[in-house]
C-alpha positions, 0 to 999 in steps of 0.5 A, spaced: 890 618 947 885 615 941 879 618 942 873 613 945 871 612 939 877 610 935 880 606 941 873 602 940 875 601 933 882 600 935 880 594 941 875 591 937 880 589 930 885 587 936 880 582 939 879 580 932 886 579 930 888 575 936 882 570 937 881 563 934 874 563 930 870 557 932 869 553 927 861 553 924 859 559 927 864 566 926 862 571 932 865 566 938 872 566 939 876 562 943 881 565 948 888 563 949 887 565 956 885 561 964 879 566 965 873 565 967 869 567 960 868 561 955 870 566 949 868 572 945 862 573 941 863 580 936 858 584 932 859 588 927 856 595 927 858 600 921 856 606 925 858 613 922 863 617 926 864 622 921 859 625 916 853 629 917 850 624 920 855 624 925 851 628 932 846 621 931 852 616 930 855 617 937 848 616 939 848 610 937 854 608 938 855 610 945 847 606 946 851 599 943 857 601 948 853 601 954 850 595 953 856 592 951 860 594 958 854 592 962 854 585 959 862 584 960 861 587 966 856 582 969 861 576 967 859 576 960 853 573 956 850 567 959 849 562 953 848 555 954 851 555 961 858 559 959 860 566 959 863 569 952 864 577 953 861 582 947 865 585 943 862 590 938 866 591 932 865 599 929 867 601 923 865 608 920 860 608 914 861 616 914 855 617 914 855 614 907 849 608 904 853 605 900 859 605 905 854 601 911 853 596 906 861 596 903 863 595 911 857 590 912 860 586 907 867 587 908 865 584 916 863 579 914 867 576 909 874 579 912 873 578 920 868 573 919 863 576 923 855 573 923 852 578 928 850 585 927 848 591 929 845 596 925 847 604 922 844 610 924 839 612 919 834 608 915 837 609 908 843 606 911 839 601 915 836 599 908 842 599 904 846 595 910 841 589 911 841 588 903 848 585 905 845 581 912 840 578 908 844 576 902 849 571 907 843 569 911 846 574 918 842 578 923 842 585 923 837 588 928 836 596 927 838 600 932 837 607 929 831 607 924 825 604 922 823 605 916 817 601 913 821 600 906 826 596 911 821 591 912 817 590 906 822 586 903 819 580 905 827 579 908 827 574 914 834 576 917 833 583 919 829 586 925 827 592 930 828 596 936 824 601 933 817 603 931 815 605 924 817 612 921 811 614 919 808 613 927 814 619 930 808 625 929 801 622 932 802 623 939 805 630 938 799 631 934 795 629 939 798 635 944 798 640 939 790 638 938 789 639 945 792 647 945 787 649 939 792 648 934 789 647 927 793 649 922 800 646 920 806 647 915 809 640 913 816 641 911 822 634 910 828 631 907 828 628 901 831 621 905 827 614 907 826 615 913 823 624 912 819 622 907 816 615 911 815 620 917 811 627 913 807 622 910 805 618 915 805 625 920 799 628 913 795 622 913 795 623 921 794 631 921 789 630 915 784 624 919 784 628 925 781 635 923 788 639 921 788 642 916 796 642 912 796 649 909 804 648 906 807 641 905 814 640 901 820 636 900 828 639 900 835 635 899 839 632 905 844 635 909 840 642 906 844 649 907 839 654 905 831 653 907 830 660 906 825 660 900 822 655 903 820 659 910 819 664 905 813 661 903 810 658 910 810 665 913 805 666 907 801 661 909 801 663 917 800 656 920 799 655 927 805 651 927 811 648 923 813 640 923 820 639 921 822 631 919 829 631 918 836 631 922 840 634 927 843 639 922 837 641 918 833 642 924 838 647 927 838 650 921 830 652 921 830 654 928 836 660 925 833 661 920 827 662 922 829 667 927 834 671 923 827 672 918 822 673 924 818 666 922 813 665 927 809 660 929 805 658 936 809 652 936 814 648 932 816 640 933 821 636 929 822 629 929 829 629 929 834 634 934 830 636 940 831 629 944 838 631 943 843 633 948 846 638 944 839 641 940 838 646 947 847 646 947 847 649 939 841 654 940 841 656 947 835 660 949 832 659 942 830 652 943 826 653 949 818 651 947 821 647 942 817 640 941 820 633 939 817 627 937 821 622 942 821 614 942 824 614 949 825 618 956 828 617 962 821 618 966 817 612 962 815 607 968 819 601 964 824 596 967 828 590 966 834 585 968 840 589 964 839 596 966 833 596 971 829 602 971 829 607 965 831 612 970 837 608 972 839 607 965 839 615 964 843 615 970 848 609 968 849 614 961 850 620 964 855 617 969 859 613 962 859 618 957 858 625 962 850 627 958 844 625 959 841 620 953 836 621 948 832 616 945 838 615 940 842 611 945 836 608 948 833 605 943 840 602 940 842 600 947 834 595 946 838 594 940 843 590 943 839 588 948 835 584 944 840 581 940 844 578 947 836 576 948 836 572 942 843 569 943 841 566 949 835 564 948 839 561 942 843 557 946 849 558 941 851 565 937 850 561 931 846 566 926 841 561 923 840 559 930 840 567 933 835 569 928 830 563 929 830 566 936 830 573 935 823 571 930 820 567 936 822 572 942 814 575 941 812 580 946 819 583 950 819 587 956 825 593 956 828 599 959 824 602 953 818 600 954 814 594 952 814 591 944 812 585 940 817 583 934 812 581 928 813 577 922 817 581 918 821 583 923 818 590 926 815 592 932 809 594 933 806 598 940 811 602 943 807 608 946 811 615 944 812 620 949 813 627 947 819 633 950 819 639 950 826 644 951 824 647 957 831 651 961 835 647 957 833 641 957 828 636 954 822 634 959 818 630 957 810 633 956 806 627 954 803 622 954 797 622 960 799 626 966 806 628 963 801 634 959 801 638 966 810 639 964 807 642 958 809 651 958 810 656 953 805 656 947 803 659 944 811 660 944 813 668 944 816 671 939 824 670 937 825 677 939 822 676 945 825 671 949 
């Protein structure tokens, strides 16, 4: 029996092979039967199923898939008075940025796909969007928000993500209320991690924190003990890590092994993911995560309903609670649907123009505005903390009453 991701990929390939491309648009297909839908709109998504980004890639895959499932269950997208089924054609970029680009090229030239949702990770998105821009077809980022993606004067690149440099502001605001004064920053060398770190360090310095340590390590590092040794000598109140899942897990494991303790630990990626506490057990308790969405937020839309209803549907579908990676992917897919409907056609130029004209949107993950360069602004970012094996919203506003485990107990007392 095929696994879900391979099954989706196989079904996507079959759909392309069994349908005829409508003249002039390249994303809508006509049906050879008498079904109630006018055809199928195929969307390409070069998302990691293997490699170092497979954990995050699966969350993005499932976020896209949930939107696809909901829309199709509702009868498809209503476009110019007709219903179109949606098919997302997933292809594995193996966590490699150059593959993200080559797969986007393949889907455009060989599979005749003209609408795209992004891979996971800003570096991969940067690479894939160069192809989308070259062919003048829209790609929406549902997996990263590095500012450098949006500083190239591109016209066909859009996003559901805030800038990476904005991720840590809420975490630092929370730490400020607890009297934290000194910080150590440690970041990977990929585009997202560097921008998130720089934004966090700039915010920290402008808000009265003392940054006593700052260093970079190679992405997918397998040993960070030398950095932790140097950090221990500085004895900061808090460790701020900007990298990806594997590196966050590694830092926690090695800090415990070396008995390097902090009043607080926070990561940009890791704590929001269900696999983080599953992997680390009690050692994950009390750790903070910069998040872009939680099920507690007071937002709703016509596709998913409230944030909590989205979370309930996700768990019912995939068996685990969603984190922000999945939610932001679903929001990106929802943006694509809104644009196709507004355009009245899957024609890539019309969809591009519709995306540029969406203005402020109100989705289950929050309210935000599409800016002229395709990025977004205005999304309010929460903070989560691992408590009893689950990510609990602890910021902003009244959510702060949920915050606990400060200072963190020593590793040998957990």
